[in-house]
N, C-alpha and C positions, 0 to 999 in steps of 0.2 A: 503493500499500499504504499509506504515511503518514496520509493523508486518510482512508482506512476504518480504520485502527486508533487513530486520535481518538474515533469514536462506537463502539467495542468498547472501549476502556476506559473512557469516560463509563457504560457499562453494567455492566462487569464491576466496577466498583469497588463499585457499590452491592451487587452480586448476592453478592459475597466477603464482605461484612460482614453481610449478612443471614443467610448460611449460618455464620456464626462466632459469631451471637447464637443461631441455632437450635440447634446443636449444638457450640459450644464456650463457650458462657457460662453462668454459674452468677450466677442474681440477687444485686446488689450487688458484683460484682467485674468484672473486663475481660475479656474472652475470651481462652484462651491455646487453641493448640493449633495442628491442622494447618490448619484454614479463617483462624481467626486470623493466622496465619503468612503465609496468603495477601493478606489485607490489610494486613500489615505491608511487604509488598514491592511492594505498590502505590506506597507514599509514594515511594523511589527510583526508581520505573519512572517515575511521573510526572514529577519533574524531567528525567530523560533521555530524556522522549519530548518535552520541549520545548527542551530542546538539538538534538533530531534535526527538526524542523521549522525552528527557527533557521538550520542548517544548509542545510535544504534550502528559505529562503527563502519557508517560509509563514507567516503571522500567523493570531493567534488568528480573525480575522471569516472571514478565507477557510476555515478548515478549520469553523467555525461553519455557514456559509452553504452548504458542500460536500455534495451531494446525493451519499451514499454506493450504490454496487451493491448490490442488495437481496440477492444471494447472498452478498456479503459478511457480510451482518449476521446470515445465519443461528445463527452461532455465538455470538455473544452472547445470544441468543435462546435457545438451548439452555441457555446457564449460568444463565438470569435463571429459564426452569422447573424448573431443579434446585433454585434456590437457594427459589423458593417451593412448589414442588408435589413435589419429589423426597426420596429420603431419603438419609440420610448415605452409605450404602455405594455408591449411585450416584454419587452428586456425588465422594464421595474417588476412586473407581474412576476415572471418565470424566476428572477432570482430572490424576489421575496417569498415565494412560496418553498425553492429548493432549500434556501439557508439553512431555514429552522430543521428541515430534514436531516439535511449534513449534519448539521449540530446534532441533532438525539444520536446518528449513528456516531459520530465521534465521542459522546459521552460513555457511549458501550465500549469504544476502542481504547479510551482513557482507563475503566474501569479494570476491563483486562490485561492492558499493560502492566497497570501496578498490580495488580493479582496474581498476574502469572509469570511475569517477566522480572517483577522487582524495581520496576523503573519510577522513578520519583519524578514528583510534579516538575520540576526544574527540567528535566530530562525531557519532559513528555509536554512541553509548553506551547507548541505548536498544536498538539492535538488538547490541550487544556483552552487554549484562546479559540478555536474551532465549536469546543463543546460548550464555551458561554453561551446564556441565555443573549438574545440580540435585544440593545435597549429598543423602549419604546420609538423612539425617534425612526428607528430602521422602517416601521410599519407606517408611521405617520408619513416620512416622506416618499416612501414607494408607492403608497395610496393618492399623491400628489400628483408623481410623477405618471399613475395611471390615470390621472385624471387630465392631466395637460395631454399626454399622448391621445385619449380619445376625442378631446375637443380638437386636435389636429386632424383627427381622421380615422385614426386607427382601427381597424374594425375588432370589435370583439371575438367573433370566431376565429379571427388569427390570433388573439392574444391567448384564448383558452386552446388551441394545437400549440404553441409556443413552449406554457407552461407543460402541457403534457408531454412535449419532444424532450424539456427537459427534465422532467422526472424518470423517463423512460432512460433517457443517457445518464442519471442518476443512478438508478437500478443497476445498468449496465456495470456502472465503474463497480459497485460492493460486489455485484458477481463474479466479476473479473479481478478481483481483489482475493477472490477464495479459491482462484484458481492457480496452477503454479506459475512461476514469473514467465515474464516474457524471453529473458535471459540471464545466463548466471550471474550472480550478485553475491559473491564473498566477501566477507566482512573484512574491515582493515585489521592486521595483525596488531596489536597494543605498541603505542609508543610511535606510529606511524602518521603522518599528516596527512589529509587528504586535499592539503591545496597546495 
């Protein structure tokens, strides 16, 4: 799951930035709002992800050369499609529905890593970060983006379709994560740096 997340994060970050530029940006100023907050949240998430890799004994070279399972990468593909060709209502609705689902799954991963592998909260801060309940502002701002998108002419049927597709992609990720890895991934021997 960690190695798959490496590839997902590499894709999601520019996708969220594109969404923020398209829908929360104004000429001459930094984007603010729902999609811009997703970009902002990526920064601490990336730091936490690096800590998670270190705790698992995984280095950058291993992650970069790892061949991900194709089914696990459907999700970032859907996010990229929303960023490039979607409308703001569909993107906001898809992410609003998906993030809490991902968070609940990560809460189970968090409990399992601590119980069965003895990892500490600081070692799995990425998982803990993802498992935290979303602030009320996430839903408020997301609903505002959906409303704006519908006023701009987004089709409610398209919005529902994009929500369903992103949920199917999320299911594909977890199904793939339960199967053998896309390629061999040996942990680093102790004392070796992955950077």
